[in-house]
ZAZA-763565 format. One record per residue (C-alpha): residue number from 1; residue in three letters; x, y, z. Coordinates in Angstrom, 2 decimals. Layout:
BEGIN
<NUM; "ala"; <X; Y; Z>>
...
***
This chain:
BEGIN
<1; "met"; <143.02; 93.54; 70.52>>
<2; "ala"; <142.23; 95.68; 67.62>>
<3; "ala"; <140.97; 99.29; 68.37>>
<4; "pro"; <137.46; 98.67; 66.80>>
<5; "ala"; <137.02; 95.50; 68.96>>
<6; "arg"; <137.96; 97.44; 72.05>>
<7; "leu"; <135.60; 100.19; 71.14>>
<8; "met"; <132.67; 97.75; 70.67>>
<9; "ile"; <133.32; 96.04; 74.05>>
<10; "ser"; <133.53; 99.39; 75.70>>
<11; "ala"; <130.22; 100.38; 74.21>>
<12; "val"; <128.56; 97.23; 75.34>>
<13; "phe"; <129.83; 97.80; 78.98>>
<14; "ala"; <128.72; 101.40; 78.83>>
<15; "gly"; <125.33; 100.32; 77.78>>
<16; "cys"; <124.97; 97.77; 80.57>>
<17; "ala"; <126.06; 100.38; 83.04>>
<18; "ala"; <123.42; 102.76; 81.78>>
<19; "leu"; <120.66; 100.16; 82.01>>
<20; "ala"; <121.79; 99.26; 85.56>>
<21; "ala"; <121.63; 102.91; 86.51>>
<22; "met"; <118.06; 103.31; 85.25>>
<23; "pro"; <115.38; 103.23; 87.99>>
<24; "ala"; <113.35; 100.02; 88.10>>
<25; "arg"; <109.96; 100.31; 86.46>>
<26; "ala"; <107.28; 101.07; 89.04>>
<27; "ala"; <104.81; 98.34; 89.72>>
<28; "asp"; <101.28; 98.79; 88.42>>
<29; "his"; <98.92; 99.84; 91.23>>
<30; "val"; <95.60; 97.91; 91.50>>
<31; "ser"; <92.85; 98.70; 94.01>>
<32; "val"; <91.02; 95.62; 95.28>>
<33; "gly"; <87.92; 95.63; 97.47>>
<34; "thr"; <87.82; 93.09; 100.36>>
<35; "val"; <85.25; 92.11; 102.91>>
<36; "gly"; <87.36; 90.41; 105.43>>
<37; "asn"; <85.95; 86.87; 105.19>>
<38; "ala"; <86.92; 83.59; 103.60>>
<39; "ser"; <85.93; 84.79; 100.09>>
<40; "asp"; <89.07; 86.90; 100.24>>
<41; "asp"; <91.30; 83.80; 100.59>>
<42; "gly"; <92.66; 83.82; 96.95>>
<43; "phe"; <93.57; 87.49; 97.19>>
<44; "leu"; <95.34; 86.98; 100.52>>
<45; "ile"; <97.29; 84.09; 99.29>>
<46; "ala"; <98.37; 85.83; 96.14>>
<47; "gln"; <99.56; 88.82; 98.17>>
<48; "ala"; <101.36; 86.84; 100.84>>
<49; "lys"; <103.18; 84.54; 98.40>>
<50; "gly"; <104.31; 87.47; 96.22>>
<51; "tyr"; <102.35; 86.30; 93.15>>
<52; "phe"; <101.11; 89.85; 92.56>>
<53; "arg"; <104.58; 91.12; 92.92>>
<54; "asp"; <105.90; 88.52; 90.50>>
<55; "glu"; <103.49; 90.05; 87.89>>
<56; "gly"; <104.66; 93.56; 88.56>>
<57; "leu"; <101.59; 94.59; 90.54>>
<58; "asp"; <101.31; 96.80; 93.66>>
<59; "val"; <97.90; 95.52; 95.02>>
<60; "glu"; <96.15; 97.76; 97.52>>
<61; "phe"; <93.38; 96.11; 99.58>>
<62; "ile"; <90.52; 98.42; 100.41>>
<63; "pro"; <88.10; 96.99; 103.10>>
<64; "phe"; <84.35; 97.22; 102.80>>
<65; "asp"; <81.88; 96.15; 105.40>>
<66; "ala"; <79.65; 94.75; 102.70>>
<67; "ala"; <80.31; 93.56; 99.12>>
<68; "gln"; <77.14; 95.56; 97.90>>
<69; "lys"; <79.02; 98.76; 98.80>>
<70; "met"; <81.69; 97.95; 96.15>>
<71; "met"; <79.24; 98.12; 93.29>>
<72; "ala"; <79.06; 101.90; 92.86>>
<73; "pro"; <82.88; 102.52; 92.92>>
<74; "leu"; <83.32; 99.51; 90.64>>
<75; "gly"; <80.85; 100.91; 88.17>>
<76; "thr"; <82.69; 104.28; 87.95>>
<77; "gly"; <86.13; 102.65; 87.91>>
<78; "glu"; <87.11; 104.32; 91.14>>
<79; "leu"; <87.64; 100.74; 92.40>>
<80; "glu"; <89.26; 98.35; 89.92>>
<81; "val"; <88.66; 94.84; 91.46>>
<82; "gly"; <86.08; 93.62; 93.89>>
<83; "gly"; <83.85; 90.76; 94.60>>
<84; "gly"; <80.41; 89.73; 95.66>>
<85; "ala"; <77.50; 87.40; 95.20>>
<86; "ala"; <74.96; 87.16; 92.34>>
<87; "ser"; <72.07; 89.47; 93.25>>
<88; "ala"; <69.16; 91.16; 91.67>>
<89; "ser"; <70.83; 94.52; 92.21>>
<90; "leu"; <73.81; 93.35; 90.22>>
<91; "tyr"; <71.64; 92.54; 87.15>>
<92; "asn"; <69.50; 95.69; 87.57>>
<93; "ala"; <72.63; 97.77; 87.68>>
<94; "ala"; <73.80; 96.06; 84.52>>
<95; "ala"; <70.55; 96.78; 82.85>>
<96; "arg"; <71.15; 100.45; 83.73>>
<97; "gly"; <74.51; 100.37; 82.07>>
<98; "val"; <76.67; 100.14; 85.27>>
<99; "ala"; <79.95; 98.73; 83.92>>
<100; "ile"; <80.96; 95.72; 85.93>>
<101; "arg"; <82.18; 92.30; 84.67>>
<102; "val"; <82.37; 88.92; 86.32>>
<103; "val"; <85.88; 87.55; 85.62>>
<104; "ala"; <86.51; 84.73; 88.04>>
<105; "asp"; <85.34; 82.44; 90.75>>
<106; "arg"; <85.62; 83.59; 94.37>>
<107; "ser"; <83.71; 81.00; 96.42>>
<108; "arg"; <81.31; 78.14; 95.70>>
<109; "thr"; <80.24; 74.79; 96.99>>
<110; "glu"; <81.12; 71.29; 95.62>>
<111; "ala"; <80.56; 67.72; 96.70>>
<112; "gly"; <81.73; 67.12; 100.25>>
<113; "asn"; <81.94; 70.88; 101.02>>
<114; "gln"; <80.10; 72.25; 104.02>>
<115; "phe"; <81.10; 75.92; 103.88>>
<116; "gln"; <77.43; 76.84; 103.26>>
<117; "thr"; <74.87; 74.90; 105.18>>
<118; "leu"; <71.25; 74.87; 106.23>>
<119; "met"; <71.13; 75.27; 109.95>>
<120; "ile"; <68.14; 74.92; 112.30>>
<121; "arg"; <67.83; 75.79; 115.92>>
<122; "lys"; <68.84; 72.95; 118.13>>
<123; "gln"; <65.65; 73.18; 120.13>>
<124; "leu"; <63.55; 72.55; 116.98>>
<125; "val"; <65.59; 69.61; 115.98>>
<126; "asp"; <65.59; 68.07; 119.50>>
<127; "ser"; <61.83; 68.49; 119.87>>
<128; "gly"; <61.12; 66.91; 116.53>>
<129; "arg"; <59.65; 70.08; 114.98>>
<130; "tyr"; <62.26; 69.89; 112.27>>
<131; "lys"; <63.02; 66.52; 110.73>>
<132; "thr"; <63.18; 67.04; 106.93>>
<133; "leu"; <63.32; 69.85; 104.50>>
<134; "ala"; <59.41; 69.74; 104.26>>
<135; "asp"; <59.50; 71.05; 107.85>>
<136; "leu"; <60.86; 74.36; 106.61>>
<137; "lys"; <57.16; 75.28; 106.03>>
<138; "gly"; <56.23; 77.98; 108.53>>
<139; "leu"; <59.84; 78.45; 109.92>>
<140; "arg"; <61.61; 81.86; 110.09>>
<141; "ile"; <64.73; 81.39; 108.04>>
<142; "ala"; <67.31; 84.11; 107.92>>
<143; "leu"; <68.83; 85.47; 104.65>>
<144; "leu"; <71.28; 88.25; 104.17>>
<145; "ala"; <69.04; 90.59; 102.13>>
<146; "pro"; <66.05; 90.55; 99.71>>
<147; "gly"; <67.03; 89.79; 96.08>>
<148; "gly"; <70.20; 87.91; 97.02>>
<149; "ser"; <71.46; 84.60; 95.84>>
<150; "pro"; <70.74; 82.75; 99.17>>
<151; "gly"; <67.07; 83.27; 98.32>>
<152; "ser"; <67.64; 81.21; 95.16>>
<153; "thr"; <69.37; 78.60; 97.33>>
<154; "leu"; <66.44; 78.47; 99.72>>
<155; "asn"; <64.09; 78.13; 96.78>>
<156; "glu"; <65.97; 75.00; 95.73>>
<157; "ala"; <65.50; 73.56; 99.23>>
<158; "ala"; <61.79; 74.30; 99.03>>
<159; "lys"; <61.51; 72.68; 95.56>>
<160; "lys"; <63.24; 69.55; 96.80>>
<161; "ala"; <60.96; 69.44; 99.85>>
<162; "gly"; <57.80; 69.75; 97.60>>
<163; "ile"; <56.80; 73.12; 99.30>>
<164; "ser"; <56.55; 76.66; 98.08>>
<165; "tyr"; <59.28; 79.26; 98.64>>
<166; "asp"; <56.49; 81.42; 100.04>>
<167; "asp"; <55.71; 78.74; 102.67>>
<168; "ile"; <58.87; 79.83; 104.39>>
<169; "glu"; <59.05; 83.04; 106.35>>
<170; "arg"; <62.28; 84.94; 105.40>>
<171; "ile"; <63.98; 87.19; 107.90>>
<172; "tyr"; <66.75; 89.46; 106.58>>
<173; "met"; <69.87; 90.28; 108.58>>
<174; "pro"; <73.73; 90.09; 108.23>>
<175; "phe"; <75.51; 86.93; 109.45>>
<176; "pro"; <76.93; 88.23; 112.79>>
<177; "pro"; <73.44; 89.11; 114.15>>
<178; "gln"; <72.15; 85.76; 112.92>>
<179; "val"; <74.52; 84.13; 115.39>>
<180; "ala"; <72.80; 85.94; 118.27>>
<181; "ala"; <69.40; 85.24; 116.77>>
<182; "phe"; <69.98; 81.57; 116.95>>
<183; "lys"; <70.68; 81.92; 120.70>>
<184; "asn"; <67.65; 84.14; 121.55>>
<185; "gly"; <65.14; 82.35; 119.25>>
<186; "ala"; <64.51; 85.31; 116.92>>
<187; "ile"; <65.10; 83.02; 113.98>>
<188; "asp"; <64.43; 79.30; 113.44>>
<189; "gly"; <67.21; 78.75; 110.93>>
<190; "ser"; <69.53; 80.21; 108.34>>
<191; "leu"; <71.58; 79.48; 105.24>>
<192; "met"; <74.85; 79.95; 107.20>>
<193; "ile"; <78.45; 80.20; 106.09>>
<194; "glu"; <81.69; 79.78; 107.91>>
<195; "pro"; <83.11; 80.65; 110.44>>
<196; "phe"; <79.72; 81.42; 111.90>>
<197; "ala"; <78.21; 77.99; 111.44>>
<198; "thr"; <81.00; 76.38; 113.38>>
<199; "ala"; <80.58; 78.88; 116.13>>
<200; "ile"; <76.86; 78.22; 116.39>>
<201; "val"; <77.35; 74.49; 116.59>>
<202; "ala"; <80.06; 74.99; 119.26>>
<203; "ala"; <77.66; 77.11; 121.35>>
<204; "gly"; <75.01; 74.42; 121.11>>
<205; "asp"; <72.54; 76.77; 119.46>>
<206; "gly"; <72.17; 75.21; 116.09>>
<207; "val"; <72.47; 72.05; 114.05>>
<208; "arg"; <73.77; 71.64; 110.62>>
<209; "val"; <70.86; 69.74; 109.04>>
<210; "ala"; <72.05; 69.71; 105.45>>
<211; "pro"; <74.93; 71.17; 103.39>>
<212; "thr"; <73.39; 73.17; 100.54>>
<213; "glu"; <75.04; 70.66; 98.21>>
<214; "asp"; <72.13; 68.36; 99.16>>
<215; "phe"; <69.65; 70.51; 97.34>>
<216; "tyr"; <71.73; 72.96; 95.22>>
<217; "pro"; <74.90; 71.25; 93.93>>
<218; "asn"; <77.79; 73.52; 92.92>>
<219; "asp"; <76.16; 76.73; 94.15>>
<220; "gln"; <78.18; 79.72; 93.01>>
<221; "ile"; <78.48; 81.96; 95.96>>
<222; "gly"; <80.86; 84.77; 95.12>>
<223; "met"; <82.63; 86.12; 92.01>>
<224; "val"; <85.52; 88.43; 91.22>>
<225; "phe"; <84.43; 91.59; 89.53>>
<226; "phe"; <86.42; 93.95; 87.38>>
<227; "ser"; <85.47; 97.46; 86.58>>
<228; "glu"; <84.85; 97.66; 82.77>>
<229; "lys"; <86.99; 100.85; 82.88>>
<230; "phe"; <89.84; 98.79; 84.31>>
<231; "ile"; <89.37; 96.27; 81.48>>
<232; "his"; <89.27; 98.90; 78.83>>
<233; "asp"; <92.11; 101.08; 80.06>>
<234; "arg"; <94.43; 98.51; 81.59>>
<235; "gly"; <93.43; 95.12; 80.24>>
<236; "pro"; <97.01; 93.58; 80.34>>
<237; "val"; <97.24; 94.60; 84.05>>
<238; "gly"; <94.00; 92.80; 84.64>>
<239; "gly"; <95.40; 89.75; 82.85>>
<240; "arg"; <98.46; 89.64; 85.02>>
<241; "phe"; <96.23; 90.11; 88.14>>
<242; "val"; <94.10; 87.05; 87.27>>
<243; "lys"; <97.18; 84.88; 86.51>>
<244; "ala"; <98.50; 85.64; 90.01>>
<245; "tyr"; <95.07; 85.03; 91.49>>
<246; "val"; <94.77; 81.62; 89.76>>
<247; "arg"; <98.26; 80.58; 91.00>>
<248; "ala"; <96.93; 81.33; 94.47>>
<249; "leu"; <93.73; 79.31; 93.92>>
<250; "arg"; <95.89; 76.33; 93.00>>
<251; "asp"; <97.87; 76.59; 96.14>>
<252; "tyr"; <94.60; 76.85; 97.99>>
<253; "asn"; <93.31; 73.61; 96.43>>
<254; "asp"; <96.59; 71.88; 97.08>>
<255; "ala"; <96.10; 72.66; 100.76>>
<256; "leu"; <92.72; 70.98; 101.03>>
<257; "lys"; <91.99; 67.41; 102.06>>
<258; "asp"; <88.40; 66.14; 102.42>>
<259; "gly"; <87.09; 69.65; 102.43>>
<260; "arg"; <89.31; 71.03; 105.17>>
<261; "phe"; <92.86; 72.33; 105.31>>
<262; "ser"; <95.24; 69.46; 105.53>>
<263; "pro"; <97.54; 68.95; 108.59>>
<264; "gly"; <100.57; 68.83; 106.29>>
<265; "ala"; <102.98; 71.49; 105.31>>
<266; "lys"; <100.87; 72.87; 102.49>>
<267; "gly"; <97.78; 73.16; 104.58>>
<268; "glu"; <99.61; 74.72; 107.56>>
<269; "ala"; <101.27; 77.34; 105.32>>
<270; "ile"; <97.80; 78.46; 103.98>>
<271; "val"; <96.23; 78.46; 107.47>>
<272; "ala"; <99.01; 80.75; 108.61>>
<273; "ile"; <98.45; 83.19; 105.69>>
<274; "leu"; <94.74; 83.28; 106.29>>
<275; "ala"; <95.03; 83.70; 109.98>>
<276; "arg"; <97.17; 86.76; 109.51>>
<277; "gly"; <95.08; 88.17; 106.64>>
<278; "leu"; <91.76; 87.63; 108.31>>
<279; "gly"; <92.81; 88.31; 111.90>>
<280; "leu"; <91.54; 85.00; 113.18>>
<281; "pro"; <93.21; 82.34; 115.31>>
<282; "glu"; <94.76; 79.54; 113.34>>
<283; "ala"; <92.68; 77.01; 115.36>>
<284; "ser"; <89.47; 78.71; 114.06>>
<285; "ile"; <90.50; 78.29; 110.47>>
<286; "arg"; <91.54; 74.68; 110.93>>
<287; "val"; <88.06; 73.67; 112.36>>
<288; "ser"; <86.06; 75.59; 109.82>>
<289; "trp"; <84.99; 74.49; 106.43>>
<290; "pro"; <86.60; 76.60; 103.75>>
<291; "pro"; <84.78; 77.49; 100.59>>
<292; "ala"; <85.42; 75.63; 97.38>>
<293; "met"; <87.29; 77.61; 94.75>>
<294; "ser"; <88.03; 76.48; 91.24>>
<295; "pro"; <91.73; 76.00; 90.55>>
<296; "asp"; <91.17; 77.50; 87.04>>
<297; "gly"; <89.23; 80.45; 88.33>>
<298; "lys"; <86.08; 79.57; 86.51>>
<299; "pro"; <82.69; 80.38; 87.98>>
<300; "asn"; <79.77; 77.99; 87.61>>
<301; "val"; <77.81; 79.82; 84.91>>
<302; "glu"; <74.85; 77.48; 85.13>>
<303; "ser"; <74.43; 78.39; 88.77>>
<304; "leu"; <74.39; 82.12; 87.82>>
<305; "arg"; <71.74; 81.41; 85.21>>
<306; "lys"; <69.58; 79.52; 87.71>>
<307; "asp"; <69.88; 82.50; 90.27>>
<308; "leu"; <68.94; 85.01; 87.55>>
<309; "ala"; <65.91; 82.97; 86.50>>
<310; "phe"; <64.82; 82.97; 90.18>>
<311; "phe"; <65.37; 86.80; 90.52>>
<312; "lys"; <63.15; 87.27; 87.41>>
<313; "ala"; <60.46; 84.92; 88.60>>
<314; "gln"; <60.31; 86.89; 91.93>>
<315; "gly"; <60.06; 90.19; 90.08>>
<316; "asp"; <63.30; 91.41; 91.60>>
<317; "val"; <64.85; 91.73; 88.16>>
<318; "thr"; <62.58; 93.62; 85.91>>
<319; "asp"; <64.47; 93.64; 82.59>>
<320; "ala"; <63.45; 90.42; 80.98>>
<321; "gly"; <66.26; 90.79; 78.38>>
<322; "ile"; <69.16; 90.88; 80.79>>
<323; "glu"; <71.28; 87.64; 80.62>>
<324; "val"; <74.17; 86.38; 82.62>>
<325; "glu"; <76.35; 86.67; 79.52>>
<326; "lys"; <76.15; 90.49; 79.58>>
<327; "leu"; <78.26; 90.44; 82.78>>
<328; "leu"; <80.67; 87.70; 81.90>>
<329; "asp"; <84.30; 88.19; 80.69>>
<330; "leu"; <86.10; 84.91; 81.29>>
<331; "ser"; <88.90; 85.75; 78.83>>
<332; "phe"; <91.24; 86.60; 81.70>>
<333; "ala"; <90.78; 83.24; 83.46>>
<334; "asp"; <91.16; 81.46; 80.07>>
<335; "ala"; <94.44; 83.28; 79.47>>
<336; "ala"; <95.70; 82.47; 82.95>>
<337; "val"; <95.03; 78.72; 82.41>>
<338; "ala"; <96.67; 78.87; 79.04>>
<339; "ala"; <99.87; 80.44; 80.61>>
<340; "leu"; <99.93; 78.15; 83.72>>
<341; "gly"; <98.81; 74.98; 82.03>>
<342; "pro"; <96.24; 72.45; 83.33>>
<343; "tyr"; <95.93; 72.16; 87.10>>
<344; "ala"; <97.72; 69.13; 88.52>>
<345; "pro"; <97.13; 68.74; 92.28>>
<346; "arg"; <100.25; 68.67; 94.39>>
<347; "arg"; <98.86; 67.87; 97.81>>
<348; "asp"; <100.70; 66.74; 101.02>>
***
């Protein structure tokens, strides 16, 4: 072999050895707020299946006892990713310049889904006090907090019943105390989510009288939020995060059958991941109704507009000029779908 050729080959091998000796590039750290319920399912699946790792991300889950408490650190950029529901406080914060953007779906309802349901105390159903939505008049119905999207959902029930929203007495409390309130009669009903609804039925304290799909189809419950600082400073990292998240949402949808997790291999794998991530028995997850989630990560924008109109009508949002579009940035979900291709279900 000629000397120049030997020198070239030696140089190539030396270069490869140098590259191999270089330390691997550190993964990009992303802080993610979680609330420890089914709305975190997409995050948990992406982490457990290594989808975040595949995108070169080191995702740190930071627990919050309420999604509302994420808003301040998201606004400052101290927290990069979080989630929560549409609320008057979200739009009021946006009107004040708090920099948060809605980037993806996190939980919703769809036809056949009973994750979110109107529940009435069993005694009222058995006695005939409650027969139809019109019988909500005068009842004490629990909602999470004033100015929240469940109020808009309850308003849709009132409209379908031909009664006024103000005909219904609203009681505000978190979901766990609502479970006890069904038992002791402190409330007459609730817009309840899982796993609490299944527990109330099992205890014999409440009845599922209607999924919210009956009066508010495709209700957008929760969304994924990005800090605007995260988008501005590390947009490509955010893009990789959403790509991994959408992969997880597709696995989640593949695991569903008739609104529940299937008994096949795909369903059992997701049940095991969620049981570990949420600290719940697998049996509890199997019998509960999981939330619907878009396999493309797209929130229902029309639902968000309906909720905002309700907040304005109630006087909870005072800036008449604020619009849903001010908070939306769906470019990350669009890019994820472009990279992954159209969703094609691969169920058991």
